[in-house]
C-alpha positions in Angstrom: -14.8 19.9 2.5 -14.0 23.5 3.1 -14.4 23.1 6.8 -12.3 20.0 6.8 -9.5 21.8 4.9 -9.6 24.6 7.5 -9.2 22.1 10.3 -6.4 20.4 8.5 -4.5 23.7 8.1 -5.0 24.3 11.9 -2.8 21.2 12.5 0.0 22.3 10.2 3.6 21.6 11.2 6.0 23.3 8.9 9.0 21.3 9.9 7.1 18.1 9.3 5.9 19.5 6.0 9.6 19.8 4.9 10.1 16.2 5.9 7.1 14.9 4.1 8.0 16.8 0.9 11.3 14.9 0.8 9.5 11.6 1.0 7.0 12.4 -1.8 9.1 14.3 -4.3 6.5 13.9 -7.1 4.0 16.0 -5.2 4.3 19.8 -5.6 5.3 21.5 -2.4 2.4 23.9 -2.5 0.0 20.9 -2.3 1.4 19.7 1.0 0.0 21.3 4.2 2.1 19.1 6.6 0.1 17.3 9.2 1.4 14.5 11.3 -0.3 11.2 10.7 -1.8 10.6 14.2 -3.4 14.0 14.2 -4.9 13.5 10.7 -6.2 10.1 11.8 -7.8 11.6 14.8 -9.4 14.4 12.7 -10.8 11.7 10.4 -12.5 9.9 13.4 -13.8 13.3 14.8 -15.4 14.1 11.4 -17.0 10.7 11.3 -18.4 11.2 14.8 -19.7 14.6 13.8 -21.5 13.1 10.8 -19.2 15.0 8.3 -17.2 12.1 7.0 -19.5 11.5 4.0 -19.0 15.1 2.8 -15.2 14.5 2.6 -15.7 11.3 0.6 -18.2 13.0 -1.7 -15.7 15.6 -2.9 -13.2 14.4 -5.5 -10.6 15.4 -6.6 -8.9 17.1 -3.7 -6.3 19.7 -4.1 -4.1 19.0 -1.1 -2.1 15.9 -0.4 -3.3 16.0 3.2 -6.9 16.1 2.0 -6.3 12.9 0.1 -4.8 11.3 3.2 -7.8 12.5 5.3 -10.1 10.9 2.7 -8.1 7.7 2.9 -8.4 7.5 6.7 -12.2 8.1 6.6 -12.6 5.5 3.9 -10.7 3.0 5.9 -13.1 3.4 8.8 -16.1 2.2 6.7 -17.5 -1.1 7.9 -19.7 -2.1 5.0 -17.9 -4.1 2.2 -20.0 -2.8 -0.7 -19.7 0.8 0.4 -16.0 0.4 0.9 -15.5 -1.0 -2.6 -17.7 1.7 -4.1 -15.7 4.4 -2.4 -12.4 2.8 -3.4 -13.4 2.7 -7.0 -14.0 6.5 -6.9 -10.8 7.2 -4.9 -8.1 4.9 -6.3 -7.8 6.7 -9.7 -6.8 9.9 -7.8 -4.0 8.4 -5.7 -0.7 9.7 -7.0 1.9 8.8 -4.3 3.0 5.8 -2.3 2.2 7.4 1.1 -1.5 7.9 0.4 -1.7 4.5 -1.2 -0.1 2.7 1.8 -2.3 4.3 4.5 -5.4 2.7 3.1 -6.3 -0.1 5.5 -10.1 -0.7 5.0 -11.6 -2.2 8.2 -14.3 -3.9 6.0 -11.5 -6.2 4.7 -10.6 -7.6 8.1 -13.6 -10.0 8.2 -12.7 -13.4 6.9 -16.2 -13.7 5.5 -15.4 -11.0 3.0 -12.2 -12.7 1.7 -13.8 -14.6 -1.1 -15.0 -11.3 -2.6 -11.9 -9.5 -1.7 -9.6 -11.8 -3.5 -11.5 -11.2 -6.7 -11.3 -7.4 -6.2 -7.5 -7.7 -5.5 -7.0 -9.5 -8.8 -8.8 -6.8 -10.6 -6.8 -4.1 -9.0 -3.5 -5.9 -9.8 -4.6 -6.0 -13.4 -5.2 -2.3 -13.6 -3.1 0.1 -15.6 -2.7 2.7 -12.9 0.5 2.1 -10.8 -1.0 3.0 -7.4 -4.1 0.8 -8.0 -1.8 -2.1 -8.8 0.3 -1.3 -5.7 -2.8 -1.2 -3.5 -3.9 -4.6 -4.9 -0.6 -6.2 -4.0 -0.6 -4.6 -0.6 -4.0 -5.9 0.2 -2.9 -9.4 -0.9 0.1 -9.0 1.4 -1.9 -7.7 4.3 -4.8 -10.2 4.2 -3.6 -13.3 2.4 -0.2 -14.3 3.8 -1.4 -16.1 6.9 -4.2 -18.6 7.1 -5.8 -17.4 3.9 -2.6 -17.9 1.9 -2.6 -19.9 -1.3 0.6 -20.7 -3.3 -1.1 -19.4 -6.4 -1.0 -15.9 -5.0 2.8 -15.9 -5.4 2.4 -16.5 -9.1 0.0 -13.6 -9.5 2.4 -11.2 -8.1 5.4 -12.6 -9.9 3.5 -12.2 -13.2 3.1 -8.4 -12.7 5.4 -6.7 -15.3 5.9 -3.0 -14.6 8.6 -0.4 -14.9 6.9 1.8 -12.4 9.2 2.1 -9.4 6.5 2.0 -6.7 4.9 -1.1 -8.3 8.3 -2.8 -8.4 9.0 -1.9 -4.8 5.7 -3.4 -3.7 6.4 -6.6 -5.6 9.7 -6.9 -3.8 8.1 -6.0 -0.4 5.4 -8.7 -1.0 8.0 -11.4 -1.7 10.2 -10.3 1.3 7.1 -10.6 3.5 6.1 -13.9 1.9 9.6 -15.2 2.7 9.1 -14.3 6.3 5.6 -15.9 6.6 5.5 -18.6 3.9 9.2 -19.4 3.4 8.8 -23.0 2.1 6.4 -21.9 -0.6 8.2 -18.7 -1.5 11.9 -19.7 -1.6 11.4 -21.5 -4.9 10.7 -18.2 -6.6 14.1 -16.9 -5.5 16.0 -20.1 -6.1 14.5 -20.4 -9.7 15.0 -16.7 -10.4 11.3 -16.2 -11.3 11.3 -12.5 -10.6 13.0 -9.7 -12.7 16.6 -9.2 -11.6 15.8 -5.9 -9.8 12.8 -7.3 -8.0 14.7 -10.4 -7.1 17.6 -8.5 -5.5 15.3 -6.0 -3.8 13.2 -8.8 -2.3 16.3 -10.4 -0.9 17.5 -7.1 0.5 14.3 -6.5 2.3 14.0 -10.0 3.5 17.5 -9.9 5.0 16.6 -6.7 6.8 13.6 -8.5 8.4 13.6 -9.7 12.0 11.3 -12.5 11.1 13.9 -14.2 8.8 16.4 -16.5 10.6 20.1 -15.9 10.3 20.5 -19.1 8.3 17.9 -18.1 5.9 19.4 -14.7 5.5 22.8 -16.2 4.7 21.3 -18.5 2.1 19.3 -15.7 0.5 22.5 -13.6 0.1 24.0 -16.4 -2.0 21.2 -16.1 -4.5 21.7 -12.4 -5.3 22.1 -11.6 -9.0 25.0 -9.4 -10.2 22.9 -6.9 -12.1 25.8 -5.6 -14.2 25.5 -8.9 -16.1 22.1 -7.9 -17.4 
């Protein structure tokens, strides 16, 4: 990993570092090198081609935020489902911010043949006690199961998540906003029947009304369903 860290530091952009630090205020500034995402993704692919990706995955925990992101990009390139899950089990407990969590896009999950196994892993992640593992589980459900693999029961799984963690609540809202744009007829009942917490309910409406995939008529209707939070 020492070589990888040196190569990360060679890509440092101090102005971008300042920008990143504002987005992830819970990460100590000294742990952020400051590398733009496209450059870090390219480095990940280069290390894989050079046969050095496994050495990055083998070393946990990492000190730098950027090292974690590099780890996530390399992990996302894995093609084998079992290997991907094994590496996720090692890595997820160390994720401590939304940005690292959200860059994880395992290619092994794209295969429809893996979805029966993936849905079981998603449920396990959503039942975890670590906020960014829960967030990752919801995000994978949103990414892979809101189109042809969608089942109405998935909405109930997310609605049942009770957490005061801000980044979990935001992902719940994001999931429902995206579900409204893709599976409106199944999802709108959760808003009409106020089945989410007041904060999640309003945030889901806010994000949905910002979406280009929601019609003007739907947006106007959703706005009538907002909750006046001061009543709670």
